[in-house]
N, C-alpha and C positions, 0 to 999 in steps of 0.2 A: 504493500500500500504506500509506503513512504517514497518509493521510487516514482510514483505517479503524482506526488504532491508538487505544486508549483514552488519553485525556489526563487526568491528575490535575487536579482543581480545586484552585487555590491556596487556602490558608487565608484566611479572611475578614480584611479590613483591621481595624485596631484598634491596640492597644498594640504597640510595636515593641521590638526587641532591638538596641540600638546602631544604630538607623536601619534595621534589617533586619526581616523578618517575625518575629512573636512565636514562630512555630513553630521558628525556628532555636534558640531557647533550650532547648526540650525536647530537640532532637537534640544540641545542644552538651553538655548535662549528662549525657545518656545515654552519649555518647562519652567524656566525661571520666571517668566511673566505670569504663567498660569498659577504658579505657587505664590507669587506676589499677591495676586487677587485672592487666592484661597486663604493664605495665612494672615493677610491683612484683615479680611473680614472676620476670620476665626479669633483673632486676638482680642476683638472687642465684643464678640457675640454674647458670651456669658455675662459680661459686664453690662451690656445693653439689656439683656433679658431680666437681670436682677435689679436694674435701676428702677426707681419709682416712676409711676406714670406721670407724676407731676414734673419729673425731670426728662420727659419724653422717652422713658424707658419702657420695658416690657411689663414690669410689675409682677414678675413671677417669684415664687419662693426659690431658695437656693437648690433644694432637693429636686424640684421640677426643672429648673434651668440646666443643671448639670446633666440630667437625664435627656433633655432635649438636645443638648450639645453632643452627648454620646450617640443618640439615635441619628442625628444629622450626619455626623462623621461616618456612622455605620452605613447609612444609605448612599453616601458619596462613593464608598468603596464597594458596596453591594452591587451598585449599578455597573460596576466594571465587568460583571459577568455578562449581562445582555450586551454591553458595549463591545466586549470581545467577540461575542457571537455575531453582532452586526458587521464587524470588520471581517471576520472569517467567512461569512456566508453572503453578505450583501454588498458592502461598500469598499472593503479593503481598509487597511490601517490608516493610509494617508488621508483619505477623505473623511474617515471617522474622526481623526484628530482635528481636522479643519472645522467640521460641523460642531464638534464638541466645544471648541474654543468660542465659536459664535454664540452658542446657547449659553455658555457660562457668562460671557460678557452681558448678554441680555438679562440674565438672572441678577447680576450685580447692579445693573441699571434699575431694575425693578425695586431692589432693596433700597436704592437711593431715594425712592419716592417717599416723602414724609407722611405716610398714612399707616394705620395699624396693621392692615393685612399684607402690606408689601414685603415685609421681612420673610414671612413664611412662604409666600408665593415665589419670591426670589430664590429662597433656599431650594425649593422644589426644582426650579430650572437649573440651578447650579448642580444639583444631584444628577440630573439627566445628562448635562453637558460633560461633567467630569467622568461619568461612566463611559462616555464615548472616547474621551481624550486620554485618560490616565493609563489604562492598560495597553493601549495601542501604540502610544509613543514609546513606551518601554520595550515593546516587542520590536519596534523599528531599530532601537539601539542594539538589541540582541542580533538583528540581521547583519550588523556591520562586522561581526566576528565569527570565526569558526566556533563550533559548539563547545569544544573542550579547551579553548585557548586560555592560557593563564592571563593574557592581556584583557580578557573579557571582564574579570572582576575589577581590574584597574579602570577600564572604560566606564563601567557602571558607577564606580566611585567618583569619577570626574563628572558624570551626568548628575550624580547626587549633589555635587557642589552647586549646580544650577538651581536645583530645588531650594537649597538653603541660602543662596544669594538673594533670591526673591523673598524667602522667609525672613531674612535678616532686615532688609530695608522696609518691608511692608508695615510691621507693627509700629515702627518709629513714626511713620506718616499717618496711617489710619488711627493709631492710638491717640496721637495728639489731637487730630481733628475730631475724632469721635468722642473722646472723654472731655475735651476742653471746649469744643465749639458745638458740634451737633453730631449725633450718632449717624444720621443718614448721610452726612457729608463724608464721614469715614468710609461708609459703604460705597459712595460714589467714586472715591479714589481707587478702590479695588476694581471697579468697572473699567476705568481708564487703563489700568495695568493690563487687564486681559485683552483689551482692544489692541494695545501695542503687541501683545503676544501673537494675535491672529495676523496682524500685518507682517510681522517678522517671519512667520511661518510661510506665508504665501511668497514673500520675496526670496527666502532661502530655499524654496522647494527644488530649485534647479540642481542643488548639490546632492539630492537624495537618490539619484539614479532611479532604479525600479523598486527600491525598498518600499514595501507597503502599498504599491500601486494597484494590486489586484487582490481579491479575496483568496484565501488559502484553499477554501473548499466551497466554491460558489454554488448558491441555489439558482437553478435555472427553470424557466418555463412554469409548469404546473406546480412544482415544488415551491418555487418562489411565491407564487400567488397564494398557495395554501398557507405558507408560513406567515405572510402578511395578514391574511384573513384571521388566523389564530391570534396574532398579536393584537389586532383590532378588537376581537371578541374579548380577550383578556383585559384590555384596557377598559372596555365597557363594563365588564363584571366588577372591576375595582371601583369604577365610578358609581355603580349602583349600590355597592356595599357601603361606600362612604356616605352616600345620600341616605341610606337606611339608618346608619349610625347617627347621622345628624337629626333625622326625623324622630329617633327614639331618645334624643337628648344625651347620647353617649359619645358624641364627637367632642371629646375634651383632649387637652394636651397630654394628660397622663395616659388616657386610653390609647391614643395614637402611638405614644412612645412605647408602651407595652406591646402593642401589636407589631410595631416595626422591629422590636427586639426579638420577639418570637419568630417573625418571618425570617430574619437574618439567620438564626440558628437552624431553622427547618430547611431553608434553601441550601445551607452548607452541607447538612447531612444528605439531602437529596442529590446534590451535585456530585459529591464524592461517591455515593452509591452508583450513580449513573456511569461515571467514568470507570470505576473499578469492575463493573459488570459488563462493560462494552466488549463484546466478543471479537471485535476487529483489532483490539490491541494485542500486540505480541507479548510473549511471556516476559521479555525484558522491560517493555513499557509498563506492564502491570506491576512488576517488582519495584520499579522506580516510583510508581504512584503510591505504593505502600510506604516507601520511605518518605515520600512527600507528606503523607498524613501526619507523621511525627513532626516534621519541620513546621507544618501548618499549626499544630497544637502549640508548639513552642513560640511561634510568631504571635499567635493570638494572645497568649498569656503575656508576652512582652508588651504588646500594644494596650492591653487592658490597663496596665500601670502607666506606661509612657505617655499616652495621650491625655492623661489627666492634667498635664501641664497647662492646657488651655482652659480647664474647668476648675477643679479643686485647687490647684496650685495658683491659678490666676486670681481666684477669690482670696486665697491666703495672701497673695502679694498686695491686693487692694486693702485688706482689712487688718493684716497682722505685721506688715513691714514698715519700717521707717524709711520713706522715700525722699526725705528732705536732703538736698545737696546745695549748700551755700544759699539757703533761703528759697530754693526752687524745688517744689515737690513734683517729681517727674511722674507721668502716667504709669499706672500699674502695668498696662499692656506692653510698655517698653521692655519689661523683663522677658517678654516672649521672643525678643530678638537675641537673647543670650544663647539659647540653644543653637540656632542656625549659624551664628558667627563662630561658635566653637566647632561646628561641623565643617565650616569652610576652612578653618585652620587644620582640623584633624583629618579631613578626607584625603588630601594628598599623602599624608603620612601613612594612613591605612592602605591607600592604593599601592604605595611603595612596599609596605609590609607584606601584603598578600602576593605581590609579584615576586618579592624576595623569597618568601616561604614556599611559593609554588604549591605543590600538592602535599606538602609535609603536614599541614594542619587541615583536617577535613572540615567540611561544611557543618556537620553536627556539632563539632567541638566549638566552632565559631559561634553557633547559636547558643550553646551552653554558656559561653563567656558573656554574651549579651544578657542572658537571663539573670546571671549572678550579679552583674554590675547594676542592672535595673533594680533588682531587689535591694542592693546596698544603698541605692539612692533614696529609697523610701525609708530605710532604717535611719539614714541621716536626717530625712525630713521629719521623722518622729522626734528626734532631738530638737529640731527647730520648733516644732509645735509645742514641745514641753517648755521650751524657753519662753514661748508666747502665752503660756497659761497665766490667767489673771489679767489679761488685757495689755500686757507689755508689748511694745512694738520691737521686732527683732531686726537685725541687719539684713538687707537684701542679699548680702554675700552668702547667707545660708542657701538661698535659692540658686545663686550662681554655682555654688559647689554641687548642689543636687543635679543641676542641669549638666555640669561637666561630667559627672559620673554616668549620667544617662546617655550622653553623647558617645562616650567610649563604648557603651553597650550597643547603641544604635549602629555605630560603624562596624561593630562585630557581627551584626545580624542583618540589618536591612538591605544594604547594597549587595551583600553576599546572597541574601534570599532572592532578590531580583534576578541575579545571575543564575542561581541554582534552579529557579523556576524555568527559565528559558532552556537550561540544559536537560532537565528532567522531563520536560513537556513531551507527551506523545505528539507526533506530527499533526494528527487530526485535530488536536485541541490547542494549537499554537497560541493564538491570541486569547482564547478562552482560559488558558492556564495562567496568563498574566492576570486575568480577571479573578481567577481563583486565589492567586497570591494576595491581591488586594482584599479579597474576601476575608483573609486572616485578620486584616486590620478592621474590617467591618465587624467581625465577631468580637474581637477584643474591645472595640469601642462601644458596641451595643451592650455587652455584658458589663463593661466598665462604667457605662452611664448609669446602669442600675446599681452597681456596687458603690458608685460615688455618692448615691443618696445617703449611704451610711456615714459619710463624713460629717453630715449635719446631726445625725442621731448619736453616734459614738463620740467619746473623747478623741480629739484629733491625734494625740500621740499613739493611742491604741490603734486607730484606723491605719495609720502609716506603718506601724510596726508589724501588724498582722499580715498585711499584704506584701510588705517588703520581705519578711521572713519566708513567706510562701514562694516567692519568686526565686530566692536563693536556693531553697530546697529543690525546686523543679530544675534549676540549672545544674545542680550537682547530680540529679537523677539523669539528666541528658548526657552528662559525661560518661556515666556508667553504661549507657546503652549506645554510645556513639559508634562502636565497632559493628554492632548488629545493624544499625541504620545504614552504615556505609556499605555493608554487604548488599543490602537491598537496593542501593543506588546503582549497582551493576556496572561498575567501571567509571561512573561519573564522580568526580572529586568535589 
């Protein structure tokens, strides 16, 4: 079957981007602007939701706001599954990325409208657009390298720098405008950023060769019409169910968050079941997918803790830290820029490290390191929360130290996970496997949003210590089973 699958022609040789294909620069800049819009809006989302209505905020309780934040992040990554399918079967990765960028920009422009309904409507558009863009741009990066090339991890690490360059600049701008002037103005800046990203992608498209130009497994004729009809029917059913909930008075924020969380988990179970029982997969492909299940669980557990930086830790920054510097109190959302700037500094070092180590350190061990470091960051956060007991404001350096530990964990797991996904993917599920990788983030964020409710009910030191210790123990368990997982990977390192 694999010999019949279309293979993208790599872009022609010529100018390089830090020693990598020139096409990587186009994808790097597109992702940078998309992440500018995403992280810029995300940096102020929970702060907006918990702000009083009198201050033009959402007026939600903290427990509800952090759950909304988790569910929104989950939906962003859950939609990577249908986004990957659309690329594989209908549009191809390149056009999927373009349309995704356009829809994301529209979503942010809607959020900029200063009316109550605009934020949730805009978030819905961003969810759809990111589902089209996020998995497919990563798949195109993978197309630039041989499947088992050691340079592949280094290339993804450089691509990861684009993500974090946008993530660093965005909170500084949207945070100041949103917290100090008007929340919707902050959302508007995110919209402008995504517009730049779309323009850059169109201009730089000539460097991409045939990468992502055609669907990997296109639907044709009657099959295509049948798939589109089923999609329309499914959308209609969802609309009817939502209308029924509204009519019954059950269309509340908490109800929707719970439904989205359950949907994320059920889709995950269903999707893995479908792939593992696909009779068209070879024995090697099925073995690699079994290994991938373990990597998926580790990644979801990582993101459950890590992505609370924008919710629980963001609220801690607003309420528990002393942000006064020479008489100027900087916005709490500015601390959301610490994580990406540390990644910008650390990504080249880790890219060099993985290239230097080659295949001597396996992917499962790298995941284990990420889990342990992530857990230790929450153990440190427990100490910070203890220092704030009684209403004392603590130094923001506590959060900087926490983010530094998390960054080391992220660079051990996330870019490596992107690369491992493209290497372990069955040919039939190329773009959809990238969607499955982002589904790990969706599961982590969905469950993490529900878990984060406990931060309001439990003593904060207890909350951080319990989940930090759990992550450390899971990481140590991953080390113990690394050899067995590597065997299942069937020659992939």
